[in-house]
C-alpha positions as CSV (number, residue, x, y, z in Angstrom):
1,M,0.4,-0.2,-0.1
2,T,1.3,3.6,-0.7
3,S,2.5,5.3,2.4
4,Y,1.0,9.1,2.2
5,S,3.1,10.6,5.3
6,S,5.4,12.2,2.6
7,D,2.7,13.7,0.9
8,L,0.8,14.8,4.5
9,H,4.1,16.7,5.4
10,M,4.5,18.8,2.2
11,A,1.3,19.4,2.4
12,M,1.6,21.4,5.7
13,P,1.7,25.0,5.6
14,A,4.5,27.1,5.0
15,E,6.3,28.4,8.3
16,S,8.5,30.7,6.3
17,G,5.8,32.6,4.8
18,T,7.6,32.7,1.2
19,D,5.2,31.6,-1.0
20,D,3.0,33.9,-2.2
21,P,-0.4,32.9,-2.5
22,S,-1.4,35.3,-5.4
23,M,1.6,33.1,-7.4
24,P,0.6,30.1,-9.1
25,V,3.1,27.3,-8.8
26,A,3.6,25.6,-12.1
27,A,4.0,21.4,-11.3
28,A,6.6,19.9,-13.2
29,P,5.4,17.1,-15.7
30,P,6.3,13.7,-14.8
31,S,10.1,12.8,-16.4
32,W,8.8,9.4,-17.1
33,E,6.1,11.1,-19.7
34,A,9.1,13.1,-22.0
35,S,11.0,9.5,-21.9
36,Y,7.7,7.1,-23.0
37,A,6.5,9.7,-25.4
38,T,10.6,9.6,-26.8
39,A,10.2,5.8,-26.7
40,L,7.0,5.7,-28.7
41,I,8.3,8.0,-31.4
42,V,11.5,5.5,-31.8
43,L,9.3,2.5,-32.1
44,D,6.9,4.1,-34.6
45,A,9.6,5.0,-36.9
46,V,11.3,1.5,-36.7
47,A,7.8,0.1,-37.1
48,I,7.3,1.8,-40.7
49,T,11.0,0.9,-41.8
50,V,10.3,-2.6,-41.0
51,A,7.3,-2.6,-42.8
52,A,8.6,-1.0,-45.9
53,A,12.1,-3.1,-46.1
54,I,9.7,-6.4,-46.0
55,A,7.6,-5.0,-48.2
56,L,10.5,-4.0,-50.7
57,R,11.7,-7.6,-50.2
58,L,8.6,-9.6,-50.8
59,R,7.4,-7.1,-53.8
60,F,10.5,-6.9,-55.8
61,G,12.7,-9.6,-54.2
62,P,16.8,-9.1,-54.9
63,A,16.2,-8.1,-58.2
64,A,18.6,-5.4,-59.2
65,F,17.4,-1.6,-58.5
66,Q,15.2,-0.7,-61.8
67,Q,13.5,2.6,-62.0
68,A,10.5,1.6,-60.1
69,V,12.5,0.3,-57.7
70,L,14.9,3.5,-57.0
71,W,11.5,5.6,-56.6
72,T,10.1,3.1,-54.2
73,S,13.3,2.9,-52.3
74,L,13.6,6.6,-52.2
75,V,10.2,6.9,-50.8
76,S,10.3,4.4,-48.4
77,A,13.5,6.6,-46.8
78,A,10.9,9.4,-46.4
79,F,8.3,7.0,-44.3
80,P,9.7,7.3,-40.9
81,P,9.7,11.1,-40.4
82,T,6.7,11.6,-42.6
83,W,5.1,8.9,-40.3
84,V,6.3,10.5,-37.0
85,V,4.9,13.7,-38.2
86,V,1.5,12.3,-39.2
87,M,1.0,11.0,-36.3
88,A,2.1,13.9,-34.1
89,A,-0.3,16.0,-36.0
90,N,-2.9,13.4,-34.8
91,R,-2.0,13.9,-31.3
92,A,-0.9,10.4,-31.0
93,Y,2.2,11.7,-28.9
94,E,-0.1,13.9,-26.6
95,P,0.6,12.5,-22.8
96,R,-3.0,12.7,-21.7
97,F,-3.7,9.7,-24.1
98,L,-0.9,7.5,-23.6
99,G,-0.7,4.7,-21.3
100,R,-4.6,4.3,-20.7
101,G,-7.9,3.6,-22.3
102,S,-8.0,3.3,-26.3
103,E,-8.3,7.0,-27.8
104,E,-4.8,6.3,-28.3
105,F,-5.0,3.0,-30.7
106,R,-8.1,5.2,-32.6
107,R,-5.4,8.0,-33.0
108,V,-2.7,5.8,-34.7
109,F,-5.3,4.1,-36.7
110,R,-6.5,7.5,-37.9
111,A,-2.8,8.9,-38.5
112,A,-2.3,6.0,-40.2
113,V,-5.0,6.4,-42.8
114,G,-3.9,9.8,-43.3
115,F,-0.2,9.1,-43.8
116,I,-1.9,6.6,-46.8
117,A,-3.7,9.9,-48.2
118,V,-0.5,12.0,-48.0
119,V,1.3,8.8,-49.6
120,A,-1.3,8.5,-52.5
121,S,-1.3,12.6,-53.2
122,V,2.0,13.0,-52.8
123,C,2.9,10.2,-55.5
124,Y,0.0,12.0,-57.6
125,A,1.4,15.2,-57.8
126,A,5.0,14.4,-58.2
127,Q,4.1,11.8,-61.2
128,I,5.9,9.0,-58.8
129,Q,5.2,5.6,-60.1
130,L,5.2,3.7,-56.9
131,A,4.0,0.0,-57.1
132,R,0.6,-0.7,-56.1
133,G,1.8,-4.1,-54.5
134,Y,4.6,-2.5,-52.5
135,V,1.8,-0.3,-50.8
136,A,-0.7,-2.6,-50.1
137,I,1.8,-4.6,-48.0
138,A,4.3,-1.7,-46.7
139,L,1.3,0.8,-45.3
140,P,-1.5,-1.9,-43.6
141,L,2.0,-3.9,-42.4
142,G,3.1,-0.5,-41.0
143,T,0.2,0.5,-39.0
144,L,-0.1,-3.0,-37.4
145,L,3.6,-2.9,-36.3
146,T,2.7,0.7,-35.0
147,L,-0.2,-0.5,-33.1
148,L,1.9,-3.6,-31.4
149,G,4.5,-1.5,-30.6
150,R,2.3,0.5,-28.8
151,Y,0.6,-2.3,-27.3
152,A,3.8,-3.8,-26.0
153,A,5.0,-0.1,-24.7
154,R,1.7,0.2,-22.5
155,Q,2.3,-3.2,-21.3
156,V,5.6,-2.2,-19.8
157,V,4.0,1.1,-18.2
158,H,1.0,-0.8,-16.9
159,A,4.1,-3.2,-15.3
160,Q,6.0,-0.3,-14.1
161,R,2.8,1.0,-12.8
162,A,1.7,-2.0,-10.7
163,R,5.1,-1.1,-8.9
164,G,4.2,1.9,-7.9
165,R,5.7,3.8,-11.1
166,C,5.0,5.9,-13.8
167,T,2.0,7.3,-12.0
168,Q,0.1,10.3,-11.8
169,R,-0.2,12.8,-8.3
170,V,-3.4,13.4,-8.2
171,L,-5.3,15.6,-5.5
172,A,-9.2,14.8,-5.2
173,V,-11.9,17.5,-4.5
174,G,-15.4,16.6,-3.4
175,D,-17.1,15.4,-0.5
176,R,-15.5,12.5,1.6
177,H,-18.2,9.7,-0.3
178,H,-17.5,10.7,-3.7
179,V,-13.7,11.2,-2.6
180,A,-13.5,7.8,-1.5
181,E,-15.4,6.1,-4.3
182,L,-12.9,7.6,-6.9
183,V,-10.0,6.6,-4.8
184,G,-11.6,3.1,-4.7
185,Y,-12.1,3.0,-8.4
186,V,-8.7,4.2,-9.0
187,R,-6.9,1.9,-7.1
188,R,-9.0,-1.3,-8.7
189,A,-7.1,0.6,-12.1
190,S,-4.1,0.3,-11.4
191,H,-3.2,0.5,-14.7
192,S,-4.6,4.1,-15.6
193,G,-1.9,5.3,-13.3
194,L,-3.8,7.6,-11.0
195,N,-2.3,7.9,-7.7
196,V,-4.6,10.0,-5.1
197,V,-2.0,11.5,-2.9
198,G,-4.5,14.1,-1.3
199,A,-8.3,15.4,-0.6
200,C,-9.6,18.5,-0.3
201,V,-13.2,18.0,1.6
202,P,-15.9,20.2,3.0
203,D,-15.1,19.1,6.4
204,A,-11.5,19.1,6.8
205,Q,-11.7,18.5,10.7
206,E,-10.8,14.8,10.4
207,Q,-7.5,14.2,8.9
208,V,-8.0,11.5,6.6
209,V,-10.6,10.0,4.1
210,R,-11.3,6.3,4.6
211,A,-11.3,4.3,1.1
212,P,-10.6,0.9,-0.1
213,G,-6.9,0.1,0.2
214,G,-6.0,2.5,2.5
215,D,-6.6,6.3,4.1
216,V,-6.1,9.6,2.2
217,P,-4.9,12.5,3.8
218,V,-6.4,15.4,3.8
219,V,-5.1,18.6,3.1
220,G,-7.4,21.1,2.6
221,A,-11.3,22.9,2.3
222,L,-13.0,23.4,-0.8
223,T,-12.1,26.8,-0.2
224,T,-8.1,25.8,-0.2
225,V,-7.6,23.9,-3.5
226,T,-5.5,26.5,-4.7
227,A,-3.2,26.5,-1.8
228,A,-2.8,22.6,-1.7
229,V,-2.1,22.6,-5.3
230,R,0.9,24.8,-4.7
231,Q,1.9,22.5,-1.8
232,L,1.2,18.7,-2.9
233,R,2.7,19.9,-6.5
234,P,0.1,17.1,-8.2
235,D,-0.1,16.5,-11.9
236,A,-3.7,16.5,-11.7
237,V,-6.6,17.4,-9.8
238,A,-9.9,15.6,-9.7
239,V,-13.0,17.3,-9.2
240,T,-15.7,14.0,-8.1
241,A,-19.5,14.7,-8.8
242,S,-20.4,15.7,-5.2
243,P,-23.4,17.9,-4.6
244,A,-21.0,20.2,-2.5
245,V,-18.9,21.1,-5.8
246,S,-21.3,23.5,-7.6
247,A,-20.8,25.0,-11.2
248,Q,-19.5,28.0,-10.3
249,T,-16.4,26.5,-7.5
250,L,-15.8,24.6,-10.5
251,R,-15.8,27.2,-12.8
252,R,-13.4,29.3,-10.2
253,L,-11.0,26.3,-9.8
254,A,-10.4,25.7,-13.3
255,W,-9.6,29.6,-13.8
256,E,-7.2,29.3,-10.9
257,L,-5.5,26.3,-12.6
258,E,-4.9,27.6,-15.4
259,D,-1.2,28.9,-14.6
260,C,-0.3,26.2,-12.6
261,G,0.6,23.9,-15.4
262,V,-2.1,21.0,-13.6
263,D,-4.8,19.0,-15.6
264,L,-8.1,19.1,-14.6
265,L,-10.2,16.0,-14.1
266,V,-13.7,16.5,-14.0
267,S,-15.9,13.6,-12.7
268,P,-19.3,12.9,-13.7
269,S,-22.5,12.0,-12.2
270,L,-23.6,9.8,-15.2
271,T,-21.0,6.8,-14.9
272,D,-20.1,3.8,-16.6
273,V,-21.1,5.4,-20.1
274,A,-18.3,5.0,-23.0
275,G,-16.6,8.1,-24.7
276,P,-18.5,6.9,-28.0
277,R,-21.9,7.1,-26.8
278,I,-20.6,10.7,-25.3
279,S,-21.1,14.1,-27.5
280,I,-21.2,17.6,-25.9
281,Q,-23.8,19.8,-27.3
282,P,-23.7,23.6,-26.8
283,V,-27.1,25.0,-25.7
284,A,-27.1,28.9,-24.9
285,G,-23.8,28.7,-24.0
286,L,-24.4,26.0,-21.9
287,P,-22.3,22.5,-22.7
288,L,-24.5,19.3,-22.1
289,L,-24.0,16.5,-22.2
290,H,-25.8,14.0,-25.3
291,V,-26.0,10.5,-24.0
292,N,-26.8,8.3,-27.3
293,Q,-29.2,5.2,-26.8
294,P,-27.8,1.6,-26.2
295,E,-27.5,0.2,-29.2
296,F,-29.4,-3.6,-28.9
297,S,-30.3,-4.2,-32.6
298,G,-29.9,-2.5,-35.6
299,G,-27.0,-3.5,-38.7
300,R,-24.6,-3.6,-36.5
301,K,-25.7,-6.3,-33.7
302,L,-27.0,-8.1,-37.0
303,L,-22.8,-8.2,-38.4
304,K,-22.1,-8.9,-34.8
305,A,-24.8,-12.3,-35.0
306,G,-23.0,-13.0,-38.5
307,L,-19.5,-12.9,-37.8
308,D,-20.0,-14.6,-34.0
309,R,-21.5,-17.7,-35.6
310,A,-19.1,-17.6,-38.9
311,L,-15.9,-17.7,-36.1
312,A,-17.7,-20.6,-34.1
313,V,-18.2,-22.7,-37.1
314,A,-14.6,-21.9,-38.5
315,T,-12.9,-22.5,-34.8
316,L,-15.3,-25.3,-34.3
317,L,-13.7,-26.8,-37.4
318,L,-10.2,-26.0,-37.0
319,L,-10.2,-27.4,-33.1
320,S,-12.3,-30.7,-34.3
321,P,-9.1,-32.9,-33.3
322,F,-8.0,-31.0,-30.6
323,L,-11.1,-30.9,-28.6
324,L,-11.6,-34.9,-29.2
325,L,-8.9,-35.6,-27.4
326,I,-9.8,-33.5,-24.6
327,G,-13.0,-35.4,-25.1
328,L,-10.9,-38.8,-24.5
329,L,-8.7,-37.7,-21.7
330,I,-12.0,-36.8,-19.6
331,R,-13.4,-40.6,-20.1
332,V,-10.7,-41.7,-19.1
333,D,-9.2,-39.8,-16.3
334,S,-12.9,-40.5,-14.8
335,P,-16.2,-42.1,-15.6
336,G,-19.0,-40.3,-17.1
337,P,-19.4,-38.5,-20.5
338,A,-17.5,-35.9,-21.5
339,I,-19.9,-33.3,-22.4
340,F,-21.6,-31.8,-19.4
341,R,-25.0,-30.3,-20.3
342,Q,-26.6,-27.4,-18.2
343,R,-29.4,-25.1,-18.4
344,R,-28.9,-21.3,-18.8
345,V,-30.5,-18.3,-19.4
346,G,-30.2,-16.2,-22.7
347,Q,-31.1,-13.1,-24.2
348,G,-34.5,-12.0,-23.1
349,G,-34.4,-14.4,-20.2
350,K,-34.6,-17.6,-23.0
351,V,-33.1,-20.6,-21.6
352,F,-31.1,-22.6,-23.4
353,T,-29.0,-26.0,-23.0
354,C,-25.4,-24.5,-22.3
355,L,-22.3,-27.1,-23.7
356,K,-19.3,-27.5,-21.5
357,F,-16.4,-29.9,-21.0
358,R,-17.1,-32.1,-17.6
359,S,-14.7,-30.8,-15.2
360,M,-16.8,-32.2,-12.3
361,G,-17.6,-36.0,-11.3
362,V,-21.0,-37.1,-12.3
363,S,-22.8,-36.6,-9.2
364,A,-21.0,-32.9,-8.4
365,E,-24.8,-31.5,-8.4
366,F,-26.0,-33.7,-6.2
367,E,-23.2,-32.8,-3.6
368,R,-23.6,-28.9,-4.2
369,E,-26.1,-28.5,-0.7
370,S,-23.3,-30.1,1.2
371,L,-20.8,-27.8,0.2
372,L,-22.7,-24.3,0.3
373,D,-20.9,-23.4,3.7
374,R,-17.6,-23.5,2.0
375,N,-19.0,-20.9,-1.0
376,E,-16.0,-18.3,-1.2
377,R,-18.5,-15.8,-2.8
378,S,-21.2,-15.4,-0.2
379,D,-21.3,-11.8,-1.1
380,G,-23.4,-12.8,-4.4
381,L,-25.5,-15.3,-6.2
382,L,-22.4,-17.4,-7.7
383,F,-21.1,-20.6,-5.9
384,K,-17.2,-20.6,-6.0
385,I,-14.8,-23.0,-3.8
386,R,-11.3,-22.5,-5.1
387,D,-10.4,-25.7,-4.0
388,D,-13.4,-27.5,-5.1
389,P,-13.5,-31.1,-4.3
390,R,-15.8,-32.1,-6.9
391,V,-13.5,-30.8,-9.5
392,T,-11.8,-34.1,-11.5
393,R,-7.5,-34.0,-12.1
394,A,-8.5,-33.2,-15.8
395,G,-11.2,-30.9,-14.5
396,R,-8.3,-28.7,-12.9
397,W,-6.1,-28.4,-15.8
398,L,-9.4,-27.3,-18.0
399,R,-10.8,-24.9,-15.8
400,K,-7.4,-23.6,-15.1
401,Y,-7.0,-22.2,-19.1
402,S,-10.8,-22.0,-19.5
403,L,-10.9,-25.2,-22.4
404,D,-14.2,-26.5,-20.5
405,E,-16.0,-23.6,-22.4
406,L,-14.8,-24.5,-25.6
407,P,-18.1,-26.4,-26.5
408,Q,-19.7,-23.5,-26.2
409,L,-18.9,-22.3,-29.6
410,W,-21.3,-25.0,-30.9
411,N,-23.8,-22.5,-28.7
412,I,-22.6,-19.7,-30.9
413,A,-23.0,-21.8,-33.8
414,R,-26.6,-22.3,-32.9
415,G,-27.1,-18.6,-32.1
416,D,-27.7,-18.7,-28.0
417,M,-24.6,-17.0,-27.3
418,S,-22.0,-14.7,-28.8
419,L,-18.4,-14.6,-28.7
420,V,-18.4,-11.7,-26.5
421,G,-21.0,-10.6,-23.9
422,P,-22.2,-11.3,-20.1
423,R,-21.7,-14.7,-17.9
424,P,-24.7,-17.0,-18.9
425,P,-26.9,-17.6,-15.7
426,L,-28.2,-20.2,-14.3
427,P,-32.2,-20.0,-14.0
428,S,-32.0,-19.8,-10.2
429,E,-29.5,-16.7,-10.1
430,A,-31.7,-15.1,-12.7
431,E,-34.7,-15.7,-10.5
432,Q,-32.9,-13.7,-8.1
433,Y,-31.9,-10.6,-10.3
434,G,-32.8,-7.0,-9.1
435,Y,-33.6,-4.7,-11.7
436,D,-29.8,-3.4,-12.5
437,A,-28.9,-7.1,-12.8
438,R,-31.2,-8.1,-15.0
439,R,-30.3,-6.0,-17.8
440,R,-27.4,-8.3,-18.8
441,L,-30.3,-10.1,-20.6
442,L,-30.7,-7.6,-22.9
443,V,-28.0,-9.1,-24.7
444,K,-26.8,-12.5,-25.9
445,P,-24.5,-14.3,-23.2
446,G,-20.8,-14.6,-24.2
447,L,-17.9,-17.1,-24.1
448,T,-15.9,-14.8,-22.9
449,G,-16.3,-10.6,-21.8
450,L,-15.3,-7.9,-19.4
451,W,-15.0,-10.2,-16.4
452,Q,-13.1,-12.9,-18.1
453,I,-10.1,-10.3,-18.7
454,S,-10.7,-8.3,-15.2
455,G,-10.6,-11.3,-12.7
456,R,-12.4,-14.2,-13.5
457,S,-13.8,-16.0,-10.5
458,D,-12.0,-13.5,-7.9
459,L,-14.2,-10.6,-9.0
460,P,-16.8,-9.6,-6.4
461,W,-20.3,-10.0,-7.2
462,D,-21.0,-6.8,-7.6
463,E,-18.0,-5.8,-9.6
464,T,-19.0,-8.9,-11.8
465,V,-22.3,-7.3,-12.6
466,R,-20.6,-3.7,-13.0
467,L,-18.2,-4.9,-15.7
468,D,-21.2,-7.2,-17.3
469,L,-23.8,-3.6,-17.4
470,Y,-20.7,-1.8,-18.7
471,Y,-20.7,-3.8,-21.7
472,V,-24.4,-4.3,-22.3
473,E,-24.7,-0.4,-22.4
474,N,-21.4,0.2,-24.6
475,W,-21.0,-2.6,-26.6
476,S,-18.9,-1.8,-30.1
477,P,-16.8,-3.7,-32.3
478,A,-13.9,-2.3,-31.5
479,L,-14.7,-3.3,-27.3
480,D,-15.3,-6.9,-28.5
481,V,-12.2,-6.9,-30.7
482,L,-10.5,-5.8,-27.6
483,I,-11.8,-8.2,-25.3
484,I,-11.1,-11.1,-27.0
485,W,-7.4,-9.7,-27.6
486,K,-7.0,-9.5,-23.8
487,T,-8.7,-13.2,-23.2
488,A,-6.1,-14.8,-25.0
489,F,-3.8,-13.1,-22.0
490,A,-5.8,-13.7,-19.3
491,V,-6.5,-17.6,-20.1
492,L,-2.7,-18.6,-20.8
493,G,-2.0,-16.7,-16.8
494,G,-4.4,-18.6,-15.7
495,S,-4.9,-16.5,-13.0
496,G,-8.9,-16.1,-11.3
497,A,-9.8,-19.6,-12.6
498,Y,-11.4,-22.4,-10.3
């Protein structure tokens, strides 16, 4: 747990009186941000250079430099600096987009499309005969390598943040409840790099704010935020959706922080709504958030269903020998069928038969009642035991790497499930759902989902529901691709599966 004692000491009023309250003190940006941006510039340049070299080799081979090859080589030499410039023009190196969220990758992709347009325009204007096959290889490959380089760099940053490095120091502003809530979210998402080092609350009598994972020192009141910034030198001030913070207070705070070199983060009262659903509509000078309705039908949903079925059928055919081998191992390991059939609740409350590889003994359902006192998920409706005695030897291996879920590809091919979606509940669980949890049934359940990549069985019930609802409300093709990509790493890691 991070220690806040030094920060609290820094927050104490200066005794010398040398600080002029009227003079804002700019906070120096974290040194790691400049180093990280420089590393990304180098990675981007290397990515497009490698892509251009591979494209030259594949398109022309070891042939002698003919006129077309010479032009292509000259154009290739201009690729790295132009690539970096186009990335910078699309703000792909801006610190607030780096290391968190999907905006960085969207900007890289948009810059790549712009780069293709630049190349096409220059070649047309200068009448450069650039081989189409070369362009068709170099630019898409350069985009892919750049995205992979960015992803690898982000993983390094996330690993550093898990050790308490490469973080952004944050001063939280609001009432105690909302500050504690913000701190809880930030600490659960350690990869975000936000480290709350102090708080300004209306009632500053008690010296700490009780928050999940450890207390946060109170360094001032709502009227002394600027003084707290001067003492703590944070990288950002995060204002919570607190009734204690009025629009006038927020506006004045924004003015006071203008010359401090400190970012201002504002938490809206509307949570768990992704950026693509939000736009700002100015009305009579007042910026209003326009929130689009969740998409539960339409063309993109039809496309998702078609791709789900096609990919499920293709994967079943590709993995059929492996699936047969797993089935054989299950039969050899313990008596009983290889496939376990269980009734689950799907979209709209429709009950379907969910298929899984059997990972327990055939009498597991009858033994459940005798094990209720060992349930490690008593906070919700799930029944989970880390060392469940009903699990077979083969079952432990299957569960660790989620191989027991593979037969659900047949459910996807039939249209009962989707590749990505909420966890399919048992009928007994669905009957106990409240209003919030019942919204999970608005979409098809998935083979994987946010719950799979965020901790699996280690997640508390409330967090499982929150993640499922976030997916239901903010589904998009890009989110599906991201979840599938992260699922591979979560499964290979084997954590949280039992």
